[in-house]
GUKEFI-451924 format. One record per residue: x, y, z of N, C-alpha, C, O in turn; residue in one letter. Coordinates in steps of 0.2 Angstrom, whole numbers, padded with zeros to 4 digits, always signed. Layout:
N
XYZXYZXYZXYZA
...
***
This chain:
191
-0166+0053+0020-0167+0056+0027-0169+0063+0025-0167+0066+0021X
-0174+0065+0029-0176+0072+0029-0179+0074+0022-0179+0079+0020X
-0182+0069+0018-0185+0070+0012-0192+0069+0012-0194+0063+0015X
-0197+0073+0010-0204+0072+0011-0206+0066+0007-0203+0065+0002X
-0211+0062+0009-0213+0057+0006-0220+0059+0003-0224+0060+0007X
-0222+0058-0003-0228+0060-0007-0233+0053-0005-0230+0048-0006X
-0239+0055-0003-0243+0049-0001-0250+0050-0005-0253+0056-0006X
-0253+0045-0007-0259+0044-0010-0264+0042-0004-0263+0037-0001X
-0270+0046-0003-0275+0044+0001-0281+0044-0002-0283+0049-0005X
-0285+0039+0000-0291+0038-0003-0296+0034+0000-0294+0030+0005X
-0303+0034+0000-0307+0030+0004-0308+0024+0000-0307+0024-0006X
-0309+0018+0003-0309+0012+0000-0315+0008+0003-0318+0009+0008X
-0317+0002-0001-0322-0002+0002-0319-0007+0006-0313-0008+0007X
-0323-0010+0010-0321-0016+0014-0317-0021+0010-0312-0023+0012X
-0319-0023+0005-0317-0028+0001-0310-0026-0002-0305-0030-0002X
-0308-0020-0003-0302-0017-0006-0297-0017+0000-0291-0020-0001X
-0299-0015+0006-0295-0015+0012-0293-0022+0014-0287-0023+0015X
-0298-0027+0014-0296-0034+0015-0291-0037+0010-0286-0040+0011X
-0292-0035+0003-0287-0036-0002-0280-0034+0000-0275-0038-0001X
-0279-0028+0003-0272-0027+0005-0270-0031+0010-0264-0033+0010X
-0274-0033+0015-0271-0037+0020-0270-0044+0018-0265-0047+0020X
-0274-0047+0013-0273-0054+0010-0266-0054+0006-0263-0060+0005X
-0264-0049+0004-0258-0049+0000-0251-0046+0004-0247-0044+0001X
-0252-0046+0010-0246-0044+0014-0245-0050+0020-0248-0054+0021X
-0239-0048+0023-0237-0054+0028-0235-0051+0035-0235-0054+0039X
-0235-0044+0035-0233-0041+0041-0238-0035+0042-0240-0031+0038X
-0241-0035+0049-0247-0031+0051-0245-0028+0058-0242-0031+0062X
-0248-0022+0059-0248-0020+0066-0254-0015+0066-0257-0013+0062X
-0256-0014+0073-0261-0010+0075-0259-0004+0079-0255-0004+0084X
-0262+0002+0078-0261+0008+0082-0268+0010+0084-0273+0008+0081X
-0268+0015+0089-0274+0019+0091-0276+0024+0085-0272+0026+0082X
-0283+0025+0085-0284+0031+0080-0282+0037+0083-0284+0039+0088X
-0278+0041+0079-0275+0047+0081-0281+0052+0081-0281+0056+0086X
-0285+0053+0077-0290+0058+0076-0295+0057+0082-0296+0062+0086X
-0298+0051+0084-0302+0050+0089-0299+0051+0096-0302+0054+0101X
-0292+0049+0096-0288+0051+0102-0288+0058+0104-0288+0060+0110X
-0287+0062+0099-0286+0069+0099-0293+0072+0102-0293+0076+0106X
-0298+0070+0098-0305+0073+0101-0307+0071+0107-0310+0075+0111X
-0304+0065+0109-0305+0063+0116-0302+0068+0122-0305+0070+0127X
-0296+0069+0120-0292+0073+0124-0295+0081+0124-0294+0085+0129X
-0299+0083+0119-0302+0089+0119-0309+0089+0122-0313+0094+0122X
-0311+0083+0125-0317+0082+0128-0323+0081+0123-0329+0082+0124X
-0321+0079+0117-0326+0078+0111-0326+0071+0109-0327+0070+0103X
-0325+0066+0113-0326+0059+0111-0333+0057+0108-0338+0059+0110X
-0333+0053+0102-0338+0052+0099-0341+0045+0101-0347+0044+0099X
-0337+0041+0104-0340+0034+0106-0337+0029+0102-0337+0023+0103X
-0335+0031+0095-0332+0025+0091-0325+0022+0094-0322+0026+0098X
-0324+0017+0092-0317+0013+0094-0311+0017+0093-0310+0019+0087X
-0307+0018+0098-0301+0022+0098-0295+0016+0098-0290+0017+0094X
-0295+0012+0102-0290+0006+0104-0289+0002+0097-0294+0000+0095X
-0283+0001+0095-0282-0003+0089-0286-0003+0083-0289-0008+0081X
-0287+0004+0081-0292+0005+0076-0289+0006+0069-0292+0005+0064X
-0282+0007+0068-0279+0008+0062-0274+0003+0061-0270+0000+0066X
-0273+0001+0055-0269-0005+0053-0263-0002+0049-0264+0002+0045X
-0257-0005+0050-0251-0004+0046-0250-0010+0043-0249-0015+0046X
-0248-0009+0036-0247-0016+0032-0239-0015+0029-0237-0010+0026X
-0236-0020+0029-0229-0020+0026-0224-0016+0030-0224-0016+0036X
-0219-0013+0026-0214-0010+0029-0216-0004+0034-0213-0002+0039X
-0222-0002+0032-0225+0004+0037-0226+0001+0044-0224+0004+0049X
-0228-0005+0044-0230-0008+0051-0223-0009+0055-0223-0008+0061X
-0218-0011+0052-0211-0012+0055-0209-0005+0058-0207-0004+0064X
-0210+0001+0054-0208+0007+0056-0212+0009+0062-0209+0012+0067X
-0219+0008+0062-0223+0010+0068-0222+0006+0074-0222+0009+0080X
-0220+0000+0073-0218-0004+0079-0211-0002+0082-0210-0001+0088X
-0207-0001+0077-0200+0001+0079-0200+0008+0083-0196+0009+0087X
-0205+0012+0081-0205+0019+0084-0210+0019+0090-0211+0024+0093X
-0212+0013+0092-0217+0013+0098-0224+0015+0097-0227+0017+0102X
-0226+0015+0091-0233+0018+0089-0238+0012+0089-0244+0013+0089X
-0236+0006+0088-0240+0001+0086-0237-0006+0089-0232-0006+0092X
-0241-0011+0088-0239-0018+0090-0241-0023+0084-0246-0022+0081X
-0237-0028+0083-0238-0033+0078-0244-0037+0080-0245-0039+0086X
-0248-0039+0074-0253-0044+0076-0253-0048+0069-0250-0047+0065X
-0257-0053+0070-0258-0058+0065-0262-0056+0060-0266-0051+0061X
-0263-0059+0054-0267-0058+0048-0274-0058+0051-0278-0054+0050X
-0276-0063+0055-0283-0064+0058-0285-0058+0063-0291-0056+0062X
-0280-0056+0067-0282-0050+0071-0283-0044+0067-0288-0040+0068X
-0279-0043+0062-0280-0037+0058-0287-0038+0054-0290-0033+0053X
-0288-0043+0051-0295-0044+0048-0300-0043+0053-0305-0040+0051X
-0300-0045+0059-0305-0044+0064-0306-0037+0065-0312-0034+0066X
-0301-0033+0065-0301-0025+0066-0306-0023+0060-0311-0019+0061X
-0304-0025+0054-0308-0023+0048-0315-0024+0049-0320-0020+0047X
-0317-0031+0051-0324-0033+0052-0327-0029+0057-0333-0028+0056X
-0324-0028+0063-0326-0024+0068-0328-0017+0066-0334-0015+0068X
-0324-0014+0062-0325-0007+0060-0331-0007+0055-0335-0002+0055X
-0331-0011+0051-0337-0011+0046-0343-0012+0049-0348-0009+0048X
-0343-0016+0054-0350-0018+0058-0351-0012+0062-0357-0011+0064X
-0346-0007+0064-0347-0001+0069-0350+0004+0064-0352+0010+0067X
-0349+0003+0058-0352+0009+0053-0346+0013+0051-0347+0019+0048X
-0340+0011+0052-0334+0016+0050-0333+0015+0043-0335+0010+0040X
-0329+0019+0040-0327+0018+0033-0320+0017+0033-0316+0019+0038X
-0316+0016+0027-0309+0014+0027-0306+0020+0023-0308+0022+0017X
-0301+0022+0025-0297+0026+0022-0289+0023+0021-0286+0021+0026X
-0287+0023+0015-0280+0020+0014-0275+0025+0012-0276+0030+0008X
-0269+0025+0015-0264+0030+0014-0258+0025+0012-0256+0020+0015X
-0255+0027+0006-0249+0023+0004-0244+0028+0001-0245+0033-0002X
-0238+0027+0002-0233+0031+0000-0232+0030-0008-0232+0024-0010X
-0232+0035-0012-0231+0035-0019-0226+0031-0021-0220+0033-0019X
-0226+0026-0024-0220+0021-0026-0219+0016-0021-0216+0011-0023X
-0223+0016-0016-0222+0011-0010-0228+0006-0010-0233+0006-0006X
-0228+0002-0016-0234-0002-0017-0235-0007-0012-0241-0010-0011X
-0230-0009-0007-0231-0014-0002-0232-0012+0005-0233-0016+0010X
-0233-0005+0006-0234-0002+0012-0240+0002+0013-0240+0008+0009X
-0245+0001+0017-0251+0004+0017-0253+0006+0025-0250+0002+0029X
-0257+0011+0026-0260+0013+0032-0267+0013+0031-0269+0017+0027X
-0271+0008+0034-0278+0008+0033-0281+0010+0040-0281+0007+0045X
-0285+0016+0039-0288+0019+0045-0296+0017+0044-0299+0016+0039X
-0298+0016+0051-0306+0014+0051-0308+0021+0054-0308+0023+0060X
-0311+0025+0049-0313+0032+0051-0320+0033+0052-0325+0029+0050X
-0322+0038+0056-0329+0040+0057-0329+0048+0055-0324+0051+0055X
-0335+0050+0053-0336+0057+0050-0336+0062+0056-0335+0068+0055X
-0337+0059+0063-0336+0064+0068-0329+0066+0070-0329+0072+0073X
-0324+0063+0068-0317+0065+0071-0312+0065+0065-0308+0069+0065X
-0313+0061+0060-0308+0060+0055-0305+0067+0052-0309+0070+0049X
-0300+0069+0053-0297+0075+0050-0297+0076+0042-0298+0081+0039X
-0296+0069+0039-0295+0069+0032-0303+0070+0029-0304+0074+0024X
-0308+0067+0033-0314+0068+0031-0317+0075+0030-0321+0077+0026X
-0314+0079+0035-0316+0086+0035-0314+0090+0029-0317+0095+0028X
-0309+0087+0025-0307+0091+0019-0312+0090+0013-0311+0093+0008X
-0317+0085+0014-0322+0084+0009-0329+0086+0011-0334+0085+0008X
-0330+0088+0017-0336+0090+0019-0338+0097+0017-0334+0101+0015X
-0345+0099+0017-0347+0106+0015-0342+0112+0018-0340+0112+0024X
-0340+0116+0014-0337+0122+0016-0329+0121+0017-0326+0125+0020X
-0327+0115+0016-0320+0113+0017-0316+0114+0010-0319+0117+0005X
-0310+0113+0010-0306+0115+0004-0308+0110-0002-0311+0104+0000X
-0307+0112-0008-0310+0108-0014-0304+0104-0016-0298+0106-0017X
-0305+0098-0018-0301+0094-0022-0301+0094-0029-0306+0095-0032X
-0296+0093-0032-0296+0093-0040-0299+0086-0042-0303+0085-0047X
-0297+0081-0038-0300+0074-0041-0305+0071-0035-0304+0074-0029X
-0309+0067-0037-0313+0064-0032-0309+0061-0026-0303+0059-0027X
-0312+0061-0020-0309+0059-0014-0309+0051-0014-0305+0048-0010X
-0312+0048-0018-0312+0041-0018-0314+0038-0026-0317+0041-0030X
-0311+0032-0027-0313+0029-0033-0319+0025-0033-0321+0022-0038X
-0323+0026-0028-0330+0023-0027-0335+0028-0026-0334+0034-0024X
-0341+0026-0028-0347+0030-0028-0353+0027-0027-0355+0021-0029X
-0357+0030-0023-0364+0027-0021-0369+0027-0026-0369+0032-0030X
-0373+0022-0027-0377+0022-0033-0384+0019-0030-0384+0014-0027X
-0390+0024-0031-0396+0022-0029-0400+0019-0034-0401+0021-0040X
-0403+0013-0033-0408+0009-0037-0415+0012-0036-0418+0010-0031X
-0417+0017-0041-0423+0019-0040-0430+0015-0039-0435+0016-0036X
-0429+0008-0042-0434+0003-0041-0435+0000-0034-0440-0002-0032X
-0429+0000-0031-0429-0003-0024-0429+0003-0019-0431+0001-0013X
-0428+0009-0020-0428+0014-0015-0435+0015-0013-0440+0016-0017X
-0436+0015-0006-0443+0017-0003-0443+0024-0001-0448+0025+0002X
-0438+0028-0002-0438+0035+0001-0438+0036+0008-0440+0042+0010X
-0435+0032+0011-0435+0032+0019-0431+0038+0021-0433+0041+0026X
-0425+0040+0018-0421+0046+0020-0416+0044+0025-0412+0048+0027X
-0415+0038+0027-0409+0035+0031-0403+0037+0028-0399+0040+0031X
-0402+0036+0021-0396+0037+0018-0394+0045+0018-0388+0047+0019X
-0399+0048+0017-0398+0056+0017-0396+0059+0024-0391+0063+0024X
-0399+0056+0029-0397+0058+0036-0390+0055+0038-0387+0059+0042X
-0388+0050+0035-0382+0047+0038-0376+0049+0033-0370+0048+0035X
-0377+0052+0028-0371+0053+0023-0367+0059+0026-0369+0064+0026X
-0360+0057+0028-0356+0062+0031-0354+0068+0026-0352+0073+0028X
-0354+0066+0020-0352+0071+0015-0358+0075+0012-0357+0079+0007X
-0364+0074+0014-0370+0077+0012-0370+0077+0004-0371+0082+0001X
-0369+0070+0002-0370+0069-0005-0376+0066-0008-0376+0066-0014X
-0381+0065-0003-0387+0062-0005-0392+0067-0003-0393+0070+0002X
-0397+0069-0009-0402+0073-0007-0408+0072-0012-0408+0068-0016X
-0413+0075-0011-0419+0074-0015-0420+0079-0020-0419+0085-0019X
-0422+0077-0026-0423+0081-0032-0430+0078-0034-0431+0072-0036X
-0435+0083-0034-0442+0081-0036-0445+0075-0032-0448+0071-0034X
-0443+0075-0025-0445+0069-0021-0441+0063-0022-0442+0058-0018X
-0436+0063-0026-0432+0056-0027-0425+0057-0024-0422+0062-0025X
-0423+0052-0021-0416+0052-0018-0411+0051-0023-0411+0047-0027X
-0406+0056-0023-0400+0056-0029-0394+0057-0025-0394+0059-0020X
-0389+0054-0029-0382+0055-0026-0378+0060-0030-0378+0060-0037X
-0375+0065-0027-0371+0070-0030-0364+0067-0031-0361+0066-0026X
-0362+0065-0037-0356+0062-0038-0350+0066-0036-0345+0064-0034X
-0351+0073-0037-0345+0077-0035-0344+0077-0027-0338+0078-0025X
-0349+0076-0023-0348+0076-0016-0347+0069-0013-0344+0068-0008X
-0349+0064-0017-0349+0057-0013-0342+0055-0013-0338+0056-0018X
-0340+0052-0007-0333+0049-0005-0333+0042-0005-0328+0039-0003X
-0339+0038-0007-0339+0031-0008-0337+0027-0001-0334+0022-0001X
-0340+0030+0005-0338+0027+0011-0343+0021+0013-0341+0017+0016X
-0349+0021+0010-0353+0015+0010-0358+0016+0016-0361+0011+0018X
-0357+0021+0020-0362+0022+0026-0369+0021+0024-0373+0019+0027X
-0371+0024+0018-0377+0025+0016-0380+0017+0015-0385+0015+0017X
-0375+0012+0012-0377+0006+0011-0379+0002+0017-0384-0001+0018X
-0375+0004+0022-0377+0000+0029-0383+0003+0032-0387-0002+0034X
-0385+0009+0031-0392+0011+0034-0398+0010+0030-0404+0012+0032X
-0397+0008+0023-0402+0007+0019-0407+0002+0021-0405-0004+0021X
-0413+0003+0022-0418-0002+0024-0420-0007+0019-0421-0013+0021X
-0419-0005+0013-0421-0010+0007-0416-0012+0003-0417-0015-0003X
-0410-0011+0004-0404-0013+0000-0404-0010-0007-0402-0012-0012X
-0406-0004-0007-0407+0000-0013-0401+0003-0015-0400+0006-0020X
-0395+0003-0011-0389+0007-0012-0383+0002-0013-0382-0002-0009X
-0379+0003-0018-0373-0001-0018-0367+0004-0020-0368+0009-0023X
-0361+0002-0019-0355+0006-0020-0352+0003-0027-0351-0003-0028X
-0351+0008-0031-0348+0006-0038-0341+0009-0039-0340+0014-0036X
-0337+0007-0044-0331+0011-0045-0333+0016-0050-0337+0015-0055X
-0329+0022-0049-0331+0028-0054-0328+0026-0061-0329+0030-0065X
***
C-alpha cells in the first residue's frame, strides 16, 4: 500500500498487442483518457474515445473494481485492436515491472497521446528508444510519394539527397508510415 509501482511503457506492433490478448483470460475496456481530456478542452481530434484502451489480467480486475472499465470477452478486446489498427492508431503497452501477466494496451493517436509527446521534437530526451520496433524503407520499392514523411508523428522520416530515410533515433515504431505507404515499401522490424 502507498508504494510506487515502476512501469515499463513502450510502443508495440499490432501482432505483439494481439499476443498479449491471446495469452490472457481476463479483459476490460476503458475510454481513452488522453482523448477524453482533449475533448473536455475543446480540442477533440475525432479518433475513437469510447472503449479504446484494454486492460489485461489483474489490471483489468482493478479497473473494473474501481469503476473505470467494464469486462469484455477476448473477441471484443480483439475487435478493439483491429478497429484501432484500421483507424490508423498505434499501440502503447504499459506493464508493471515484475507484473508479467498484467498489461494496459492503449490505442494511441499522435494528436492527443500524452506519452507520445515525450518523443516528439522539442520534448524530453529518453536514454533508450521509445520502442523495440523501427520502420525500415525498402529503397527498391519506394516511389518517393512522401506520404510516410507527412504522416510520421515523431518526424523520423525525411529526405536525404532526395531519398526517404528513417532516423532510427527518432523512430517510435508505431507503424503509421506502413499504413499510408502507397507501394508497401515500409515494414516494421525489431531493433
